[in-house]
N, C-alpha and C positions, 0 to 999 in steps of 0.2 A: 504495501499502499503507500507505498513510499512515492511522494510529486516526483512530477514529470520536473516543476524549476522550484525548485525550495522558494520559500516566501521569507519575509524579516519575521522578525517574532513581532507578536501585535503588541500595538501601544494602547490595550481597553484599561487600565488603570483601575482594575478589579483589584480588590482589598479582600479583608477581612470583614464578614457579616456582621454588622453592627445592630441591637434592639432598636425599635422605631417607640414613641408613643402612640399608642392607640388613640383617636379620637371619634366617638361614634360620631356620627354625620347626623343632619335632617331629618331621616327618613326615619332611624332607629330612634332619636329620640322625641319624637312625633310620634312613635310605637310605643315607647313607653309613658308619655301623659296617656295614651289613649287607655291602655293599660291600669296604669293609675285610677285615672276617671274613673275607670269602668269598676273598681274595685270599690272606689269610694261611692261612689252611686247605686252600689247591691246592700254595701251593706247600710246604707242612709234609708235607702227603701228597696226592699228583695223584691217587687214587682217589675224592677225596669233591667232584670235577670236579661230578657231576652232582647233588649235594645241595648246593652252594656256586653251582652256575648256578637251580637249583631258587630259590634263597633271593633271587638279584637279581633274577630273573622277577618273582619275588612281588612286589617292590618299584616295580619297574617299573610292575607291572598297578595298585598300589596307587597311585601318582604318577599315571598316564591317568587313571585311573576319579574320582580327585578334581578333575583338570582338568577331567572333563567333567561339573562340579556347578558351577553358575554362582556360586550362595550359597555354594560351599563359603570358610571362612577358612582350610583347610590347607595350603596353598601362600604364601598371606603376608594381608596386613591387606584386607578386602575392606569396603564401607562396604556394609550392608544395611537401614540406617535410620540416621534423625538423631538427635543424644543427645536426652535429657531437655533438655537447657538450651532446647533449643531452641522448646519450648512447645506451640503446640497447632499448629503447621507443620509440611504436608506437603510432597513435592515431585512435581512432574511433571514426567516426564523422555521425550521423542523420540527416539528414533531413525533410522539413515540417511537422513538429510537431509542438507543441503537438498533438496528438490522444488520447481521451479517455478511447481505451479501449486498444490499441496497445503500446503506451510509458511507462503505469504501466509494463506492462508485458515484456517489455526490460529490466527497469530497472530492476527488480528481478532477471531474467539471469544475466545483468552486475554482480548485488550485489552477486549473486552465486557465479560467476569466482575473483572476488574481484579487478575486472577493471573502472575505470572511461575512461568516453568517455566525448565527445563535441556533445552540440544538436543547428542546426541553427533554431531556432523555426521564425515560419512568426507569424507576427503581429498580424492579425485580431484572428488566431486561438490561439495565447497566452491570447491574451482579454477574449475569450469564455473560459477558461480552468486558471486562473492565481494559482487556489492551484496546479496541476500539475505541472504549469513552478516552483513554488516554491520546488515542490516535487524534480524535478529534483536537483537542487540548493542545496539540504537538505542533500542528500545523497552523495553528493563531485565532482557534474557533472558540468560543464560550461555549461553554455547559450548564444549563439550566434545571431547572428541577420542575418534574411534571409529576409529579408522589410517587409512593412506590410502585403501585399494583393498578394505576389508569380507571377506579374501577367507575363507569358509568354511573353510580348512583353516588357518588362525590359527594354532590347538592345536599343529599339529606342524611348524611354522616352528622351523627352527635361531636361534642366537641371534642372530646376524646380521642375519637375513632380520627377524626380529621386530623389531629396535630401528631397523629402516628404515622400517619402515611404521607405527611408533610416531610415531618423531622427525621424518619428513617429512612428514605430516600435525601434529602438533606447531608445527614451524615456519611452513607454510602459516598454518594455523588463527590462531596468533601475529601475522603480518604481515597479515593483513585483517581481523583487530578491533582491533589493540593491544594485545592483553593475551592473553598465552599461558593455555592449558588447564592446569586445575590435577586435573584429574577426566577417569578413561581406563575406557571401556566396550569389553570383548574383543568378539568379533564374536558373536553368538551367546550370547555370555558362555563361552566356550569358552578354554581357555590349558593352559600348561605348567609348569614350574618355571622356566624360562628369562626367564618375565615378570615377576616380581613386582623383582629384581634391574636390570632396565633399567629399570622407573619408576622405583625411585629415584633411579637414575642419571639421569633425563629430571624429577624434582622432580615425579611424578605419581602419582596415588591410585586406586589401581584400585576400582570404582563397580559394587557387580549392583543389586539391589532388591529390595522385600519383597515385591511379587505382581505378576502382568503380567496382560494380560487375553487375552492370543494373540488380539491383535488383526491379523495377519499372515492368520489363516487368511480364506478366503474362505466364505460362506454363512450367518454367523455376524447376527443382529440386534443391532443397538446396545444392547438392553436386556440380553442375554446378557452382552457386553462387560462391559458397565456393573457388574451383577453381582457379574463375576470381580474389578473392580478394586473395588467401594465393600463386597464382604464383608464384616465385620468391620473395617472403614475406623477406622485411630485416629490420634491425631498422632505424628507420627514419620515416618509409610510416605513410601516411595519408590516410585513406580508406576510402572512400564513402559510406553511406549506409542510409535507409529510415523507421522513425518511421511514418511517413504521406504518403501518397500514394505509400503504399507498393503493390507491386505484389505478386503475391499467385503461388504456387504450383499445380501440376496436382491435387490435392484433398481438391484444395480450401482453405489453411491453409495460412497465410500471409509471407511473406521471412523473414522479419524481426524479427520472432517466430521461425524458423525453421532453418535458416541461422546461426544465432548468435551461440549458442553452439558450433557448430564443428567450425566455427571459433575463437571462442576464445579457444579451443583447440588445433588449429595449430598455435595459436601463441605463446600457451603456452609453445608447444613443440619445439617451432624454438627461445625457451630459452630467448624471450619478451615479454615486461607488456604495458601496456593499460595507457596512461594517461592521460591526457585532451589536448587542442592545448596549452592553457594560461602557464603550466606546462611543453609541451616539448620548449615549444618557448622561454621561460624565462632561460632555459641551456645555451641558446647563449655565446659562452664566450666574456668576456666585448672587446671595442677595447681599443686598445691603442695607447697611444697619438704619 
């Protein structure tokens, strides 16, 4: 898996993850007010129970709905694109790997184009192929946290189980690469209100995407997937692809191998460059007092 043309060491500036202070957003604060108000109303007048229950149920429905919206920021900070200070940079992110056959091919294509990328790796797959995870990092890309088992019911986990999924992957990926991840992406982007406090404790930041190619679908032609990703492509965009669970084109070829060359050409033609997510986010202008 040695690249044809060696690339210089990355300058992504990734450092030891540190905890963040959790601040509940307006939606959670509002839900707390509704719950407290409902409790007071029922204690004062038990006949208000149906109305109180309806109010509490509505807040739970609202919290569940925003948790099913991967690009929502209502449950906490969510990286959707790079800051303006990142200039003409875009980020390619690959989910659900590493894959023993497809990830090396993706790495080779990235090498040929001199592009950096970020790989959101599943912990159990990383444990199966630790050498491949190290190879991702060795080639100048970054490895981030995509949970330990990538359970599709992740968004209904309680806080203890969710913390275990995240923490186990965090420790494993940090041990393999020598650098703890700084970003987390939930399975299918789905989550619940327990996630943000856990990410703060683990020193992680939730990261979604600007647009996705739906490259896990079978039967689409590569040009169609590229069109979804490259339409209105702009500086700061974060693009979602998959090196694991990749869909295939009508000829049975994995999208991650057929889509990437055309996408990288479109990015270059637009005068943009591919950087890792930590590198792009590190360009954010410092706050002034």
